[in-house]
C-alpha positions in Angstrom: -19.8 -4.4 13.8 -17.0 -5.0 11.4 -17.8 -5.8 7.8 -15.9 -8.4 5.8 -14.1 -7.6 2.6 -16.4 -9.8 0.6 -19.4 -7.8 1.9 -17.6 -4.5 1.0 -17.1 -5.8 -2.5 -20.8 -6.5 -3.1 -21.6 -3.3 -5.1 -18.8 -4.2 -7.6 -18.7 -8.0 -7.3 -19.4 -8.5 -11.0 -16.8 -5.9 -11.9 -14.2 -7.6 -9.8 -14.9 -11.0 -11.4 -14.7 -9.6 -14.9 -11.5 -7.7 -13.9 -9.8 -11.0 -12.9 -10.6 -12.5 -16.3 -9.4 -9.3 -18.2 -6.3 -9.1 -16.0 -5.3 -12.7 -16.8 -5.6 -11.9 -20.5 -3.5 -8.7 -20.1 -0.8 -10.8 -18.4 -0.5 -13.5 -21.1 2.8 -14.0 -23.1 3.8 -16.3 -25.9 7.0 -17.0 -24.0 6.2 -20.2 -22.0 8.5 -19.4 -19.0 7.0 -15.9 -18.7 3.5 -17.3 -19.0 4.3 -19.8 -16.2 5.6 -17.0 -13.9 2.8 -14.6 -14.5 0.3 -17.4 -13.9 2.0 -18.0 -10.6 1.8 -14.3 -9.7 -1.9 -14.1 -10.6 -2.8 -17.2 -8.5 -1.2 -15.7 -5.4 -2.8 -12.3 -5.5 -3.5 -10.5 -2.2 -6.7 -8.8 -0.9 -7.2 -7.0 -4.3 -7.7 -3.7 -2.4 -6.4 -1.5 -5.3 -8.8 -2.7 -8.0 -11.6 -2.5 -5.4 -10.8 1.2 -4.8 -10.8 1.8 -8.6 -14.2 0.2 -9.2 -15.9 1.7 -6.1 -14.7 5.2 -7.0 -15.8 4.7 -10.6 -19.2 3.6 -9.5 -19.5 6.6 -7.2 -18.7 8.9 -10.1 -20.9 7.7 -12.9 -20.2 3.9 -13.4 -17.6 1.5 -14.5 -16.3 1.8 -18.1 -13.8 -0.2 -20.2 -11.3 2.5 -19.2 -11.9 1.5 -15.5 -10.9 -2.0 -16.2 -7.8 -0.8 -18.0 -7.0 1.6 -15.1 -7.3 -1.3 -12.5 -5.1 -3.5 -14.7 -2.5 -0.7 -15.3 -2.2 -0.2 -11.5 -2.0 -3.9 -10.8 0.7 -4.4 -13.5 2.8 -1.5 -12.3 2.3 -2.3 -8.6 3.2 -6.0 -9.2 6.3 -5.0 -11.1 7.5 -2.8 -8.2 6.8 -5.7 -5.7 8.8 -8.2 -7.9 11.7 -5.7 -8.0 11.4 -4.9 -4.3 11.8 -8.6 -3.5 15.1 -8.6 -5.5 16.3 -5.5 -3.8 15.4 -6.8 -0.3 16.6 -10.3 -1.1 13.2 -11.5 0.2 12.4 -15.1 -0.3 8.6 -14.8 0.5 5.7 -12.7 -0.7 2.3 -13.1 1.0 3.3 -16.4 2.6 4.5 -17.9 -0.7 7.9 -18.1 -2.4 8.8 -14.9 -4.2 9.6 -14.9 -7.9 13.3 -14.4 -7.2 13.2 -17.3 -4.7 11.9 -19.7 -7.4 13.5 -18.3 -10.6 16.5 -16.2 -9.3 17.2 -12.5 -9.5 17.9 -12.1 -13.2 14.6 -13.6 -14.3 12.7 -11.7 -11.5 14.1 -8.3 -12.7 13.1 -9.2 -16.3 9.6 -10.2 -15.2 9.3 -6.9 -13.4 10.3 -5.1 -16.6 7.9 -7.1 -18.6 5.0 -6.2 -16.3 6.0 -2.6 -16.4 6.0 -2.6 -20.2 2.7 -4.4 -20.4 1.1 -1.7 -18.3 2.6 1.1 -20.4 1.5 -0.5 -23.7 -2.0 -1.2 -22.3 -2.4 2.6 -21.8 -0.7 3.7 -24.9 -2.6 1.3 -27.2 -5.9 2.8 -25.9 -4.6 6.4 -25.6 -5.3 6.4 -21.8 -2.7 9.1 -21.4 -4.2 10.8 -18.3 -4.5 7.4 -16.5 -0.9 6.7 -17.5 0.2 10.0 -16.1 -1.6 9.5 -12.8 -0.1 6.1 -12.2 3.4 6.9 -13.5 3.5 9.8 -11.0 2.6 7.4 -8.3 5.4 5.0 -9.3 7.9 7.8 -9.4 6.8 8.9 -5.9 7.1 5.3 -4.6 10.7 5.2 -5.8 11.5 8.6 -4.3 9.9 7.6 -1.0 11.9 4.4 -0.8 15.1 6.2 -1.5 14.3 8.9 1.0 13.7 6.2 3.6 17.0 4.5 2.8 18.8 7.8 3.0 17.3 8.7 6.4 17.6 5.2 7.8 21.4 5.3 7.6 21.4 8.2 10.1 18.2 7.3 11.9 17.2 11.0 12.1 13.7 10.8 10.8 11.3 13.4 12.1 7.5 13.0 12.0 7.4 15.4 9.1 9.9 13.3 7.1 8.0 10.1 8.1 4.7 11.5 6.8 6.4 12.5 3.5 7.9 9.0 3.2 4.6 7.1 3.7 2.8 9.6 1.5 5.1 8.7 -1.3 5.7 5.0 -0.6 2.1 3.9 0.2 -0.5 6.7 -0.1 0.5 7.8 -3.6 -0.6 4.4 -5.1 -3.9 4.4 -3.2 -4.4 8.0 -4.3 -3.8 7.0 -8.0 -6.4 4.2 -7.7 -9.1 6.6 -6.6 -8.1 9.3 -9.1 -8.1 6.7 -12.0 -11.4 5.3 -10.9 -13.1 8.7 -10.9 -11.5 9.9 -14.2 -12.3 6.6 -16.0 -16.0 7.1 -15.1 -16.0 10.6 -16.6 -15.5 12.8 -13.5 -14.2 16.3 -14.0 -10.7 17.5 -12.9 -12.0 18.9 -9.5 -13.8 15.6 -8.6 -10.9 13.5 -9.7 -8.6 15.6 -7.5 -11.1 15.2 -4.6 -11.0 11.4 -5.0 -7.2 11.4 -5.3 -7.0 13.3 -2.0 -9.4 10.8 -0.4 -7.1 7.9 -1.5 -4.0 9.7 -0.2 -5.6 10.2 3.2 -6.8 6.6 3.3 -3.3 5.4 2.3 -1.7 7.5 5.2 -4.1 5.8 7.6 -3.4 2.4 6.1 0.4 2.7 6.5 0.1 3.9 10.1 -2.1 0.8 10.8 0.7 -1.3 9.3 3.2 0.3 11.7 0.9 -0.4 14.6 0.5 -4.1 13.6 4.3 -4.4 14.3 3.4 -3.9 18.0 0.3 -6.1 18.0 -0.1 -9.5 19.6 1.5 -12.1 17.3 -1.4 -14.5 18.1 -3.7 -12.0 16.4 -1.6 -10.9 13.4 0.1 -14.2 12.7 3.4 -12.4 12.4 6.1 -11.8 15.1 6.3 -8.4 16.7 9.1 -6.0 16.3 10.0 -6.8 12.7 10.3 -3.1 11.8 12.6 -2.5 14.7 14.8 -5.5 13.7 15.0 -3.9 10.2 15.8 -0.5 11.8 12.7 1.1 10.3 11.7 4.3 12.1 7.9 4.2 12.3 5.6 6.7 13.8 5.2 5.1 17.3 9.0 4.9 17.6 9.7 8.4 16.3 7.2 9.9 18.7 8.5 7.9 21.7 12.1 8.9 21.0 11.1 12.5 20.7 9.5 12.4 24.2 12.5 10.6 25.8 15.4 12.2 27.7 18.9 12.1 26.2 20.1 9.1 28.1 17.0 7.0 27.5 16.9 8.0 23.8 20.6 7.0 23.4 20.0 3.7 25.0 17.0 3.0 22.8 18.8 4.1 19.7 21.7 1.7 20.6 19.2 -1.1 21.0 17.7 -0.4 17.5 21.1 0.2 15.8 23.4 -2.3 17.4 21.3 -4.9 19.2 18.3 -5.4 16.9 19.0 -9.1 16.7 18.6 -9.6 20.5 14.9 -10.5 21.4 15.3 -9.0 24.9 16.5 -5.7 23.5 13.6 -5.7 20.9 11.1 -6.2 23.8 12.7 -3.4 25.7 12.1 -1.0 22.8 8.5 -2.3 22.4 7.8 -1.7 26.1 9.5 1.8 25.9 7.4 2.8 22.9 4.1 1.7 24.5 4.9 3.3 27.9 6.0 6.6 26.2 2.6 7.0 24.4 4.0 6.2 21.0 1.2 3.7 20.1 -1.6 6.0 21.4 -0.2 8.9 19.4 0.0 6.8 16.2 -3.6 5.5 16.7 -4.8 9.1 17.2 -3.0 10.3 14.1 -4.4 7.4 12.1 -7.9 8.3 13.2 -7.4 11.9 12.1 -6.4 10.8 8.6 -9.4 8.5 8.6 -11.8 11.2 9.7 -10.5 13.6 7.0 -11.0 10.9 4.3 -14.5 10.2 5.6 -15.4 13.9 5.3 -14.5 13.8 1.6 -16.7 10.8 1.1 -19.7 12.4 2.9 -19.5 15.3 0.5 -20.8 12.9 -2.2 -24.5 11.9 -2.6 -25.7 8.7 -0.9 -24.8 5.7 -3.0 -24.1 2.0 -2.4 -20.5 2.6 -3.6 -20.1 5.5 -1.1 -21.3 3.2 1.7 -18.8 0.5 0.6 -16.0 3.1 0.5 -16.8 4.1 4.1 -16.7 0.5 5.1 -13.4 -0.1 3.1 -11.9 3.0 4.9 -12.9 1.4 8.2 -11.5 -1.9 7.1 -8.1 -0.5 6.4 -7.6 0.6 10.0 -9.5 -2.2 11.8 -7.7 -5.1 10.0 -5.7 -7.6 12.1 -3.0 -8.2 9.5 
């Protein structure tokens, strides 16, 4: 039986509420325009998975501290900064079903807001001498940038192998989730070995999370609320597609590559690619790979003593691969 996100949050419900208050304080600015924009961002937050990982891993490793709240805030500030900048780069007008910052206030202001959030995160850490936390999260931001650039470079030639794909998603998605878990453990007083163990758990969870995102692109639109084939339209080479192309003969592979490269605006061609990927075992392969990452992450959790936070992390791990959107 699937567990809701609110049920998973129960062991750290008070911490999550207090975090929201603290985060709003961290975001404040004496500049009215900036304050208005940051208020808009805070009001339209997503599932809050990243702070949840921070607090659950902190609880599992000794308990939440003031450093845990700063760690969660640092991650949210830097992550939000990257999202604001991403929307500018992608010329995206929406974020989580609402207008993006650049859609409402234009690119110049959006870039400056992203810079402001980045500086707030850096100052929050420096002011409290949280240098280890800052190093963990800064490494994740660097990897996210490298992963994005690697994907752009490979997308031009569309020659992504499974190994390159795994490196891209490790950097783009898993690195941030890994930093959440490492920061949570370290902020609670965990030693270097335990902090690294939690970082690895977060990385494996992030890998499974991103593969699930790839699979949602092939799911029924009535379940996800989003149209299918978006990644194909954007020429993104995800695991199901990479695997299917690797199994195809030369003629079929060339035909599918032509559909993705040159006919990605044609719904019939998109459906042809979706059917090909499904028939070639691409979806089944991605699901199996996702399960492998999930099982490896679960093994790490089970090496910790029984604890309500451990139970919640197991449920959160399951949630990341069972979600419908």
